[in-house]
Backbone as XML, in Angstrom:
<?xml version="1.0"?>
<chain id="A" units="angstrom">
  <residue number="1" name="MET">
    <atom name="N" x="42.488" y="-16.293" z="21.356"/>
    <atom name="CA" x="41.631" y="-15.471" z="20.544"/>
    <atom name="C" x="40.723" y="-15.993" z="19.525"/>
  </residue>
  <residue number="2" name="SER">
    <atom name="N" x="39.280" y="-15.153" z="20.161"/>
    <atom name="CA" x="37.793" y="-15.959" z="19.253"/>
    <atom name="C" x="37.579" y="-15.151" z="18.352"/>
  </residue>
  <residue number="3" name="THR">
    <atom name="N" x="37.511" y="-16.018" z="17.394"/>
    <atom name="CA" x="36.877" y="-15.830" z="15.774"/>
    <atom name="C" x="35.203" y="-15.486" z="15.482"/>
  </residue>
  <residue number="4" name="ASP">
    <atom name="N" x="34.546" y="-15.765" z="16.851"/>
    <atom name="CA" x="32.981" y="-15.588" z="16.545"/>
    <atom name="C" x="32.838" y="-13.741" z="16.769"/>
  </residue>
  <residue number="5" name="LEU">
    <atom name="N" x="31.690" y="-13.862" z="15.557"/>
    <atom name="CA" x="31.271" y="-12.329" z="15.574"/>
    <atom name="C" x="30.507" y="-11.747" z="16.764"/>
  </residue>
  <residue number="6" name="GLN">
    <atom name="N" x="30.186" y="-12.196" z="18.221"/>
    <atom name="CA" x="29.476" y="-12.039" z="19.206"/>
    <atom name="C" x="29.830" y="-10.217" z="19.430"/>
  </residue>
  <residue number="7" name="THR">
    <atom name="N" x="28.724" y="-9.768" z="19.632"/>
    <atom name="CA" x="29.248" y="-8.257" z="20.103"/>
    <atom name="C" x="29.312" y="-7.897" z="21.976"/>
  </residue>
  <residue number="8" name="HIS">
    <atom name="N" x="30.498" y="-7.086" z="21.823"/>
    <atom name="CA" x="30.287" y="-6.982" z="23.379"/>
    <atom name="C" x="29.777" y="-5.473" z="23.564"/>
  </residue>
  <residue number="9" name="PRO">
    <atom name="N" x="29.510" y="-5.268" z="24.566"/>
    <atom name="CA" x="29.474" y="-3.387" z="25.027"/>
    <atom name="C" x="30.608" y="-3.188" z="24.635"/>
  </residue>
  <residue number="10" name="GLY">
    <atom name="N" x="30.777" y="-2.119" z="24.013"/>
    <atom name="CA" x="32.441" y="-0.691" z="23.467"/>
    <atom name="C" x="33.231" y="-1.753" z="22.945"/>
  </residue>
  <residue number="11" name="SER">
    <atom name="N" x="32.293" y="-2.837" z="22.090"/>
    <atom name="CA" x="33.039" y="-3.877" z="20.844"/>
    <atom name="C" x="33.376" y="-2.454" z="19.630"/>
  </residue>
  <residue number="12" name="PRO">
    <atom name="N" x="34.250" y="-2.880" z="18.713"/>
    <atom name="CA" x="33.817" y="-1.596" z="17.727"/>
    <atom name="C" x="32.477" y="-2.537" z="16.528"/>
  </residue>
  <residue number="13" name="PHE">
    <atom name="N" x="32.618" y="-3.787" z="16.923"/>
    <atom name="CA" x="31.255" y="-4.312" z="15.757"/>
    <atom name="C" x="29.599" y="-4.508" z="16.482"/>
  </residue>
  <residue number="14" name="GLU">
    <atom name="N" x="29.870" y="-3.705" z="17.754"/>
    <atom name="CA" x="28.334" y="-3.067" z="18.055"/>
    <atom name="C" x="27.593" y="-2.675" z="17.452"/>
  </residue>
  <residue number="15" name="PRO">
    <atom name="N" x="26.539" y="-2.983" z="16.899"/>
    <atom name="CA" x="25.317" y="-2.578" z="15.899"/>
    <atom name="C" x="24.792" y="-1.210" z="16.684"/>
  </residue>
  <residue number="16" name="HIS">
    <atom name="N" x="24.555" y="-0.592" z="15.966"/>
    <atom name="CA" x="23.862" y="1.263" z="16.420"/>
    <atom name="C" x="22.778" y="1.193" z="15.753"/>
  </residue>
  <residue number="17" name="HIS">
    <atom name="N" x="21.683" y="0.498" z="16.601"/>
    <atom name="CA" x="20.248" y="0.123" z="16.568"/>
    <atom name="C" x="19.398" y="1.728" z="16.796"/>
  </residue>
  <residue number="18" name="GLU">
    <atom name="N" x="20.194" y="2.490" z="18.248"/>
    <atom name="CA" x="19.608" y="3.826" z="18.165"/>
    <atom name="C" x="19.671" y="4.675" z="17.135"/>
  </residue>
  <residue number="19" name="ALA">
    <atom name="N" x="20.414" y="4.699" z="16.194"/>
    <atom name="CA" x="20.120" y="5.509" z="14.861"/>
    <atom name="C" x="18.714" y="5.174" z="14.338"/>
  </residue>
  <residue number="20" name="HIS">
    <atom name="N" x="18.199" y="4.008" z="14.468"/>
    <atom name="CA" x="17.586" y="3.481" z="13.209"/>
    <atom name="C" x="16.032" y="3.293" z="14.077"/>
  </residue>
  <residue number="21" name="GLU">
    <atom name="N" x="16.168" y="3.314" z="15.161"/>
    <atom name="CA" x="14.751" y="2.874" z="15.690"/>
    <atom name="C" x="13.641" y="4.275" z="15.848"/>
  </residue>
  <residue number="22" name="HIS">
    <atom name="N" x="12.582" y="4.005" z="15.898"/>
    <atom name="CA" x="11.321" y="4.621" z="15.657"/>
    <atom name="C" x="10.163" y="4.167" z="16.646"/>
  </residue>
  <residue number="23" name="ALA">
    <atom name="N" x="9.270" y="5.605" z="16.850"/>
    <atom name="CA" x="8.559" y="4.932" z="17.388"/>
    <atom name="C" x="7.048" y="3.971" z="16.954"/>
  </residue>
  <residue number="24" name="HIS">
    <atom name="N" x="6.880" y="3.294" z="17.347"/>
    <atom name="CA" x="5.517" y="2.311" z="16.860"/>
    <atom name="C" x="4.268" y="2.652" z="17.058"/>
  </residue>
  <residue number="25" name="PRO">
    <atom name="N" x="3.188" y="2.393" z="15.911"/>
    <atom name="CA" x="2.150" y="3.119" z="16.310"/>
    <atom name="C" x="1.593" y="2.590" z="17.012"/>
  </residue>
  <residue number="26" name="SER">
    <atom name="N" x="1.106" y="3.028" z="17.755"/>
    <atom name="CA" x="-0.142" y="2.616" z="19.267"/>
    <atom name="C" x="-0.993" y="1.393" z="18.895"/>
  </residue>
  <residue number="27" name="ASP">
    <atom name="N" x="-1.712" y="1.026" z="19.571"/>
    <atom name="CA" x="-3.156" y="0.233" z="19.175"/>
    <atom name="C" x="-3.828" y="0.969" z="18.723"/>
  </residue>
  <residue number="28" name="ARG">
    <atom name="N" x="-3.935" y="1.670" z="19.559"/>
    <atom name="CA" x="-5.190" y="3.120" z="18.963"/>
    <atom name="C" x="-4.985" y="3.294" z="16.992"/>
  </residue>
  <residue number="29" name="ASN">
    <atom name="N" x="-3.924" y="3.771" z="17.242"/>
    <atom name="CA" x="-3.520" y="4.105" z="15.583"/>
    <atom name="C" x="-3.820" y="2.670" z="14.983"/>
  </residue>
  <residue number="30" name="TYR">
    <atom name="N" x="-4.026" y="1.600" z="15.031"/>
    <atom name="CA" x="-3.833" y="0.395" z="14.084"/>
    <atom name="C" x="-4.989" y="0.682" z="13.933"/>
  </residue>
  <residue number="31" name="ILE">
    <atom name="N" x="-6.323" y="0.622" z="15.350"/>
    <atom name="CA" x="-7.666" y="0.956" z="15.095"/>
    <atom name="C" x="-8.101" y="2.039" z="14.241"/>
  </residue>
  <residue number="32" name="ILE">
    <atom name="N" x="-7.064" y="3.046" z="14.161"/>
    <atom name="CA" x="-8.389" y="4.190" z="13.182"/>
    <atom name="C" x="-7.251" y="3.619" z="11.795"/>
  </residue>
  <residue number="33" name="ILE">
    <atom name="N" x="-6.443" y="3.230" z="11.934"/>
    <atom name="CA" x="-5.999" y="2.517" z="10.152"/>
    <atom name="C" x="-6.619" y="1.440" z="10.081"/>
  </residue>
  <residue number="34" name="ALA">
    <atom name="N" x="-7.402" y="0.502" z="10.310"/>
    <atom name="CA" x="-8.610" y="-0.174" z="10.226"/>
    <atom name="C" x="-9.865" y="0.367" z="9.939"/>
  </residue>
  <residue number="35" name="ALA">
    <atom name="N" x="-10.004" y="1.188" z="10.443"/>
    <atom name="CA" x="-11.648" y="1.668" z="10.527"/>
    <atom name="C" x="-11.633" y="2.677" z="9.106"/>
  </residue>
  <residue number="36" name="ILE">
    <atom name="N" x="-10.256" y="3.415" z="8.581"/>
    <atom name="CA" x="-10.164" y="3.984" z="7.293"/>
    <atom name="C" x="-9.645" y="2.998" z="6.261"/>
  </residue>
  <residue number="37" name="LEU">
    <atom name="N" x="-9.266" y="1.571" z="6.317"/>
    <atom name="CA" x="-9.338" y="0.514" z="5.277"/>
    <atom name="C" x="-10.925" y="-0.211" z="5.479"/>
  </residue>
  <residue number="38" name="ALA">
    <atom name="N" x="-11.577" y="-0.362" z="6.770"/>
    <atom name="CA" x="-12.829" y="-0.763" z="6.063"/>
    <atom name="C" x="-13.710" y="0.113" z="5.840"/>
  </residue>
  <residue number="39" name="VAL">
    <atom name="N" x="-13.359" y="1.706" z="5.801"/>
    <atom name="CA" x="-14.226" y="2.740" z="5.058"/>
    <atom name="C" x="-14.080" y="2.404" z="3.378"/>
  </residue>
  <residue number="40" name="ILE">
    <atom name="N" x="-12.426" y="2.652" z="3.033"/>
    <atom name="CA" x="-12.606" y="2.296" z="1.833"/>
    <atom name="C" x="-12.954" y="0.979" z="0.849"/>
  </residue>
  <residue number="41" name="THR">
    <atom name="N" x="-12.847" y="-0.077" z="2.219"/>
    <atom name="CA" x="-13.230" y="-1.114" z="1.343"/>
    <atom name="C" x="-15.214" y="-1.760" z="1.554"/>
  </residue>
  <residue number="42" name="ALA">
    <atom name="N" x="-15.583" y="-0.598" z="1.972"/>
    <atom name="CA" x="-16.978" y="-0.544" z="2.078"/>
    <atom name="C" x="-17.151" y="0.206" z="1.188"/>
  </residue>
  <residue number="43" name="ALA">
    <atom name="N" x="-16.714" y="1.298" z="0.432"/>
    <atom name="CA" x="-16.871" y="2.203" z="-0.749"/>
    <atom name="C" x="-17.140" y="1.030" z="-1.783"/>
  </residue>
  <residue number="44" name="GLU">
    <atom name="N" x="-15.822" y="0.410" z="-1.659"/>
    <atom name="CA" x="-15.374" y="-0.025" z="-3.049"/>
    <atom name="C" x="-16.455" y="-1.727" z="-3.294"/>
  </residue>
  <residue number="45" name="VAL">
    <atom name="N" x="-17.066" y="-1.988" z="-2.462"/>
    <atom name="CA" x="-18.173" y="-3.016" z="-1.682"/>
    <atom name="C" x="-19.569" y="-2.223" z="-2.294"/>
  </residue>
  <residue number="46" name="SER">
    <atom name="N" x="-19.600" y="-1.706" z="-2.377"/>
    <atom name="CA" x="-20.944" y="-0.800" z="-2.330"/>
    <atom name="C" x="-21.521" y="-0.252" z="-4.046"/>
  </residue>
  <residue number="47" name="THR">
    <atom name="N" x="-19.954" y="-0.060" z="-5.050"/>
    <atom name="CA" x="-20.001" y="0.017" z="-6.011"/>
    <atom name="C" x="-20.684" y="-1.478" z="-6.904"/>
  </residue>
  <residue number="48" name="TYR">
    <atom name="N" x="-20.746" y="-2.480" z="-6.401"/>
    <atom name="CA" x="-21.643" y="-3.629" z="-7.185"/>
    <atom name="C" x="-22.998" y="-3.517" z="-6.585"/>
  </residue>
  <residue number="49" name="PHE">
    <atom name="N" x="-23.406" y="-2.741" z="-5.520"/>
    <atom name="CA" x="-24.798" y="-2.577" z="-5.484"/>
    <atom name="C" x="-25.724" y="-1.257" z="-5.710"/>
  </residue>
  <residue number="50" name="LEU">
    <atom name="N" x="-24.723" y="-0.738" z="-6.032"/>
    <atom name="CA" x="-25.152" y="0.792" z="-6.965"/>
    <atom name="C" x="-25.634" y="0.738" z="-7.950"/>
  </residue>
  <residue number="51" name="ASP">
    <atom name="N" x="-27.020" y="1.401" z="-8.036"/>
    <atom name="CA" x="-27.459" y="0.976" z="-9.255"/>
    <atom name="C" x="-26.651" y="1.963" z="-10.444"/>
  </residue>
  <residue number="52" name="TRP">
    <atom name="N" x="-26.202" y="3.171" z="-9.678"/>
    <atom name="CA" x="-25.874" y="3.784" z="-10.831"/>
    <atom name="C" x="-24.333" y="3.710" z="-11.560"/>
  </residue>
  <residue number="53" name="PHE">
    <atom name="N" x="-23.674" y="3.118" z="-10.613"/>
    <atom name="CA" x="-22.005" y="1.950" z="-11.289"/>
    <atom name="C" x="-22.574" y="0.971" z="-11.976"/>
  </residue>
  <residue number="54" name="ASN">
    <atom name="N" x="-23.789" y="0.378" z="-12.145"/>
    <atom name="CA" x="-24.301" y="-1.032" z="-12.932"/>
    <atom name="C" x="-24.663" y="-0.394" z="-14.319"/>
  </residue>
  <residue number="55" name="ASP">
    <atom name="N" x="-25.417" y="0.839" z="-14.199"/>
    <atom name="CA" x="-25.353" y="1.161" z="-15.589"/>
    <atom name="C" x="-24.451" y="2.143" z="-16.561"/>
  </residue>
  <residue number="56" name="GLN">
    <atom name="N" x="-23.217" y="2.237" z="-15.475"/>
    <atom name="CA" x="-22.254" y="2.898" z="-16.722"/>
    <atom name="C" x="-21.352" y="2.061" z="-16.991"/>
  </residue>
  <residue number="57" name="SER">
    <atom name="N" x="-20.772" y="2.485" z="-17.967"/>
    <atom name="CA" x="-19.821" y="1.670" z="-18.241"/>
    <atom name="C" x="-18.409" y="0.906" z="-17.517"/>
  </residue>
  <residue number="58" name="THR">
    <atom name="N" x="-17.526" y="0.026" z="-17.833"/>
    <atom name="CA" x="-16.451" y="-0.306" z="-17.079"/>
    <atom name="C" x="-15.797" y="0.593" z="-16.730"/>
  </residue>
  <residue number="59" name="GLY">
    <atom name="N" x="-15.287" y="1.535" z="-17.504"/>
    <atom name="CA" x="-14.133" y="2.375" z="-17.453"/>
    <atom name="C" x="-14.513" y="3.319" z="-16.220"/>
  </residue>
  <residue number="60" name="VAL">
    <atom name="N" x="-15.338" y="3.858" z="-16.281"/>
    <atom name="CA" x="-16.014" y="4.191" z="-14.878"/>
    <atom name="C" x="-15.896" y="3.350" z="-13.858"/>
  </residue>
  <residue number="61" name="LEU">
    <atom name="N" x="-16.159" y="2.472" z="-13.874"/>
    <atom name="CA" x="-16.076" y="1.676" z="-12.179"/>
    <atom name="C" x="-14.642" y="1.717" z="-12.216"/>
  </residue>
  <residue number="62" name="VAL">
    <atom name="N" x="-13.708" y="1.254" z="-13.176"/>
    <atom name="CA" x="-12.312" y="0.703" z="-12.982"/>
    <atom name="C" x="-11.659" y="2.254" z="-12.391"/>
  </residue>
  <residue number="63" name="ALA">
    <atom name="N" x="-12.475" y="3.647" z="-13.200"/>
    <atom name="CA" x="-11.903" y="5.241" z="-12.445"/>
    <atom name="C" x="-12.569" y="5.280" z="-11.202"/>
  </residue>
  <residue number="64" name="PHE">
    <atom name="N" x="-13.363" y="4.929" z="-10.510"/>
    <atom name="CA" x="-13.124" y="4.801" z="-9.016"/>
    <atom name="C" x="-12.568" y="3.700" z="-8.228"/>
  </residue>
  <residue number="65" name="LEU">
    <atom name="N" x="-12.613" y="2.130" z="-8.551"/>
    <atom name="CA" x="-12.003" y="1.811" z="-8.339"/>
    <atom name="C" x="-10.651" y="1.793" z="-7.868"/>
  </residue>
  <residue number="66" name="PHE">
    <atom name="N" x="-9.543" y="1.795" z="-9.068"/>
    <atom name="CA" x="-8.352" y="1.860" z="-8.902"/>
    <atom name="C" x="-7.518" y="2.997" z="-7.628"/>
  </residue>
  <residue number="67" name="PRO">
    <atom name="N" x="-8.366" y="3.741" z="-7.537"/>
    <atom name="CA" x="-7.745" y="5.023" z="-6.988"/>
    <atom name="C" x="-7.805" y="4.532" z="-5.563"/>
  </residue>
  <residue number="68" name="MET">
    <atom name="N" x="-9.142" y="3.435" z="-5.060"/>
    <atom name="CA" x="-9.335" y="3.378" z="-3.867"/>
    <atom name="C" x="-8.127" y="2.046" z="-3.402"/>
  </residue>
  <residue number="69" name="MET">
    <atom name="N" x="-7.712" y="1.195" z="-4.469"/>
    <atom name="CA" x="-7.147" y="0.392" z="-4.482"/>
    <atom name="C" x="-5.689" y="0.248" z="-4.366"/>
  </residue>
  <residue number="70" name="ILE">
    <atom name="N" x="-5.160" y="1.214" z="-5.124"/>
    <atom name="CA" x="-4.056" y="2.366" z="-4.624"/>
    <atom name="C" x="-4.101" y="3.131" z="-3.016"/>
  </residue>
  <residue number="71" name="ALA">
    <atom name="N" x="-5.043" y="3.462" z="-2.820"/>
    <atom name="CA" x="-4.965" y="4.068" z="-1.262"/>
    <atom name="C" x="-4.733" y="3.217" z="-0.419"/>
  </residue>
  <residue number="72" name="LYS">
    <atom name="N" x="-5.248" y="1.962" z="-0.583"/>
    <atom name="CA" x="-5.206" y="0.763" z="0.391"/>
    <atom name="C" x="-3.932" y="0.290" z="0.458"/>
  </residue>
  <residue number="73" name="PHE">
    <atom name="N" x="-3.518" y="-0.084" z="-0.504"/>
    <atom name="CA" x="-1.731" y="-0.362" z="-0.933"/>
    <atom name="C" x="-0.732" y="0.746" z="-0.167"/>
  </residue>
  <residue number="74" name="ALA">
    <atom name="N" x="-1.151" y="1.116" z="-0.097"/>
    <atom name="CA" x="-0.173" y="2.728" z="0.056"/>
    <atom name="C" x="-0.357" y="2.343" z="1.633"/>
  </residue>
  <residue number="75" name="ILE">
    <atom name="N" x="-1.347" y="3.029" z="2.206"/>
    <atom name="CA" x="-1.811" y="2.765" z="3.579"/>
    <atom name="C" x="-1.149" y="1.252" z="4.523"/>
  </residue>
  <residue number="76" name="VAL">
    <atom name="N" x="-1.379" y="0.059" z="3.665"/>
    <atom name="CA" x="-0.731" y="-0.927" z="3.942"/>
    <atom name="C" x="0.473" y="-0.759" z="4.069"/>
  </residue>
  <residue number="77" name="CYS">
    <atom name="N" x="1.306" y="-0.485" z="3.176"/>
    <atom name="CA" x="2.831" y="-0.639" z="2.975"/>
    <atom name="C" x="3.168" y="0.147" z="4.252"/>
  </residue>
  <residue number="78" name="GLY">
    <atom name="N" x="2.104" y="1.224" z="4.386"/>
    <atom name="CA" x="2.760" y="2.329" z="5.221"/>
    <atom name="C" x="2.873" y="1.812" z="6.318"/>
  </residue>
  <residue number="79" name="TYR">
    <atom name="N" x="2.134" y="1.329" z="6.934"/>
    <atom name="CA" x="1.857" y="0.972" z="8.547"/>
    <atom name="C" x="1.989" y="-0.285" z="8.756"/>
  </residue>
  <residue number="80" name="PHE">
    <atom name="N" x="1.635" y="-1.301" z="8.341"/>
    <atom name="CA" x="2.096" y="-2.623" z="8.288"/>
    <atom name="C" x="2.885" y="-3.292" z="8.090"/>
  </residue>
  <residue number="81" name="MET">
    <atom name="N" x="3.738" y="-2.635" z="7.181"/>
    <atom name="CA" x="4.787" y="-3.040" z="6.642"/>
    <atom name="C" x="6.291" y="-1.917" z="7.382"/>
  </residue>
  <residue number="82" name="HIS">
    <atom name="N" x="5.730" y="-1.234" z="7.926"/>
    <atom name="CA" x="6.231" y="-0.313" z="8.930"/>
    <atom name="C" x="7.683" y="0.777" z="8.067"/>
  </residue>
  <residue number="83" name="LEU">
    <atom name="N" x="6.921" y="1.185" z="6.353"/>
    <atom name="CA" x="7.554" y="1.739" z="5.554"/>
    <atom name="C" x="7.164" y="3.239" z="5.913"/>
  </residue>
  <residue number="84" name="LYS">
    <atom name="N" x="6.074" y="3.583" z="6.674"/>
    <atom name="CA" x="6.259" y="5.065" z="7.222"/>
    <atom name="C" x="7.182" y="5.790" z="7.730"/>
  </residue>
  <residue number="85" name="TYR">
    <atom name="N" x="7.913" y="5.038" z="8.525"/>
    <atom name="CA" x="9.040" y="5.647" z="9.437"/>
    <atom name="C" x="10.256" y="4.792" z="8.865"/>
  </residue>
  <residue number="86" name="ASP">
    <atom name="N" x="10.405" y="4.440" z="7.361"/>
    <atom name="CA" x="11.881" y="4.370" z="6.808"/>
    <atom name="C" x="12.121" y="5.213" z="6.107"/>
  </residue>
  <residue number="87" name="ASN">
    <atom name="N" x="13.158" y="5.347" z="5.283"/>
    <atom name="CA" x="13.240" y="6.351" z="4.123"/>
    <atom name="C" x="12.036" y="6.654" z="3.512"/>
  </residue>
  <residue number="88" name="PRO">
    <atom name="N" x="11.609" y="7.622" z="2.893"/>
    <atom name="CA" x="10.616" y="7.707" z="2.199"/>
    <atom name="C" x="10.880" y="7.385" z="0.464"/>
  </residue>
  <residue number="89" name="LEU">
    <atom name="N" x="11.725" y="6.822" z="0.192"/>
    <atom name="CA" x="12.040" y="6.317" z="-0.580"/>
    <atom name="C" x="11.425" y="4.556" z="-0.981"/>
  </residue>
  <residue number="90" name="PHE">
    <atom name="N" x="11.098" y="4.019" z="-0.053"/>
    <atom name="CA" x="11.123" y="2.457" z="0.032"/>
    <atom name="C" x="9.572" y="2.766" z="-0.161"/>
  </residue>
  <residue number="91" name="ARG">
    <atom name="N" x="8.440" y="3.810" z="0.022"/>
    <atom name="CA" x="7.166" y="3.360" z="0.010"/>
    <atom name="C" x="7.085" y="4.203" z="-1.255"/>
  </residue>
  <residue number="92" name="ARG">
    <atom name="N" x="7.974" y="5.018" z="-1.978"/>
    <atom name="CA" x="7.654" y="5.360" z="-3.227"/>
    <atom name="C" x="7.603" y="4.282" z="-4.158"/>
  </residue>
  <residue number="93" name="ILE">
    <atom name="N" x="8.863" y="3.505" z="-3.943"/>
    <atom name="CA" x="9.214" y="2.675" z="-4.568"/>
    <atom name="C" x="7.611" y="1.411" z="-5.019"/>
  </residue>
  <residue number="94" name="PHE">
    <atom name="N" x="7.645" y="0.978" z="-3.824"/>
    <atom name="CA" x="6.327" y="0.509" z="-3.276"/>
    <atom name="C" x="5.013" y="1.105" z="-4.159"/>
  </residue>
  <residue number="95" name="VAL">
    <atom name="N" x="4.659" y="2.179" z="-3.919"/>
    <atom name="CA" x="3.583" y="2.385" z="-4.683"/>
    <atom name="C" x="3.906" y="2.555" z="-5.727"/>
  </residue>
  <residue number="96" name="PHE">
    <atom name="N" x="4.762" y="3.272" z="-6.229"/>
    <atom name="CA" x="5.022" y="3.823" z="-8.142"/>
    <atom name="C" x="5.107" y="1.819" z="-8.800"/>
  </residue>
  <residue number="97" name="GLY">
    <atom name="N" x="5.735" y="1.092" z="-7.869"/>
    <atom name="CA" x="5.398" y="-0.349" z="-8.767"/>
    <atom name="C" x="3.863" y="-0.550" z="-9.127"/>
  </residue>
  <residue number="98" name="LEU">
    <atom name="N" x="2.843" y="-0.501" z="-7.851"/>
    <atom name="CA" x="1.851" y="-0.719" z="-8.187"/>
    <atom name="C" x="1.324" y="0.261" z="-9.308"/>
  </residue>
  <residue number="99" name="VAL">
    <atom name="N" x="1.448" y="1.589" z="-9.243"/>
    <atom name="CA" x="0.642" y="2.633" z="-10.445"/>
    <atom name="C" x="1.158" y="1.914" z="-11.624"/>
  </residue>
  <residue number="100" name="LEU">
    <atom name="N" x="2.746" y="1.846" z="-11.596"/>
    <atom name="CA" x="3.033" y="1.095" z="-13.260"/>
    <atom name="C" x="2.053" y="-0.550" z="-13.333"/>
  </residue>
  <residue number="101" name="ALA">
    <atom name="N" x="2.111" y="-0.811" z="-12.679"/>
    <atom name="CA" x="1.428" y="-2.278" z="-12.936"/>
    <atom name="C" x="-0.004" y="-1.871" z="-13.370"/>
  </residue>
  <residue number="102" name="VAL">
    <atom name="N" x="-0.633" y="-1.228" z="-12.545"/>
    <atom name="CA" x="-1.681" y="-0.429" z="-13.148"/>
    <atom name="C" x="-2.176" y="0.130" z="-14.574"/>
  </residue>
  <residue number="103" name="ALA">
    <atom name="N" x="-1.139" y="0.780" z="-14.826"/>
    <atom name="CA" x="-1.130" y="1.287" z="-15.774"/>
    <atom name="C" x="-0.926" y="0.541" z="-17.369"/>
  </residue>
  <residue number="104" name="VAL">
    <atom name="N" x="0.055" y="-0.495" z="-17.135"/>
    <atom name="CA" x="0.435" y="-1.667" z="-17.805"/>
    <atom name="C" x="-1.084" y="-2.265" z="-17.986"/>
  </residue>
  <residue number="105" name="TYR">
    <atom name="N" x="-1.823" y="-2.803" z="-17.113"/>
    <atom name="CA" x="-2.584" y="-3.501" z="-17.364"/>
    <atom name="C" x="-3.882" y="-2.976" z="-17.408"/>
  </residue>
  <residue number="106" name="SER">
    <atom name="N" x="-3.787" y="-1.593" z="-17.625"/>
    <atom name="CA" x="-5.216" y="-0.792" z="-18.046"/>
    <atom name="C" x="-4.938" y="-0.450" z="-19.409"/>
  </residue>
  <residue number="107" name="VAL">
    <atom name="N" x="-3.614" y="-0.397" z="-20.168"/>
    <atom name="CA" x="-3.002" y="-0.567" z="-21.422"/>
    <atom name="C" x="-3.414" y="-2.074" z="-21.971"/>
  </residue>
  <residue number="108" name="ALA">
    <atom name="N" x="-3.084" y="-2.734" z="-21.397"/>
    <atom name="CA" x="-3.393" y="-4.308" z="-22.005"/>
    <atom name="C" x="-4.992" y="-4.717" z="-21.744"/>
  </residue>
  <residue number="109" name="LEU">
    <atom name="N" x="-5.633" y="-4.177" z="-21.058"/>
    <atom name="CA" x="-7.295" y="-4.517" z="-21.468"/>
    <atom name="C" x="-8.048" y="-3.614" z="-21.904"/>
  </residue>
  <residue number="110" name="THR">
    <atom name="N" x="-7.220" y="-2.035" z="-22.707"/>
    <atom name="CA" x="-7.680" y="-1.484" z="-23.665"/>
    <atom name="C" x="-7.707" y="-1.881" z="-24.794"/>
  </residue>
  <residue number="111" name="THR">
    <atom name="N" x="-6.211" y="-2.567" z="-24.864"/>
    <atom name="CA" x="-6.022" y="-2.864" z="-26.139"/>
    <atom name="C" x="-6.935" y="-4.382" z="-26.447"/>
  </residue>
  <residue number="112" name="LEU">
    <atom name="N" x="-7.539" y="-4.810" z="-25.523"/>
    <atom name="CA" x="-8.368" y="-5.905" z="-25.838"/>
    <atom name="C" x="-9.792" y="-5.146" z="-25.720"/>
  </residue>
  <residue number="113" name="HIS">
    <atom name="N" x="-10.198" y="-4.097" z="-25.823"/>
    <atom name="CA" x="-10.920" y="-4.078" z="-25.912"/>
    <atom name="C" x="-12.355" y="-3.930" z="-24.923"/>
  </residue>
  <residue number="114" name="LEU">
    <atom name="N" x="-11.742" y="-4.174" z="-23.620"/>
    <atom name="CA" x="-12.519" y="-4.762" z="-22.411"/>
    <atom name="C" x="-13.569" y="-3.220" z="-22.161"/>
  </residue>
  <residue number="115" name="PHE">
    <atom name="N" x="-12.755" y="-2.305" z="-21.835"/>
    <atom name="CA" x="-13.563" y="-1.183" z="-21.642"/>
    <atom name="C" x="-14.740" y="-0.318" z="-22.571"/>
  </residue>
  <residue number="116" name="HIS">
    <atom name="N" x="-15.005" y="-0.746" z="-23.606"/>
    <atom name="CA" x="-15.847" y="-0.510" z="-24.670"/>
    <atom name="C" x="-17.100" y="-0.618" z="-24.011"/>
  </residue>
  <residue number="117" name="ASP">
    <atom name="N" x="-18.025" y="0.132" z="-24.516"/>
    <atom name="CA" x="-19.239" y="-0.081" z="-23.862"/>
    <atom name="C" x="-20.620" y="-1.376" z="-24.149"/>
  </residue>
  <residue number="118" name="ILE">
    <atom name="N" x="-20.893" y="-1.906" z="-23.851"/>
    <atom name="CA" x="-21.757" y="-3.228" z="-24.451"/>
    <atom name="C" x="-23.286" y="-2.943" z="-25.383"/>
  </residue>
</chain>
């Protein structure tokens, strides 16, 4: 009697991968996702070069940058970590963790009076 846990066809220890398989994104999908991430990154970088953002308070800049950061995080988690194809609870936990961290960070910076106009 063998004590190893090798799986053989028809054995009760055979893993059931078929129930958890999903279609992987194609190369075309990855190119589209990269283009979307590039556009969001270009919008983030453009805030440095636009005079309107330089004339505003830090709070306005943060109000524009945080949603873009959260969107990029959700896209990367969803597609590159393949969470889009898993249970939606996993993606929600990752995004909720980021939103919670941003909220705590914002409260801490507000307490330190970082967002006040100079």
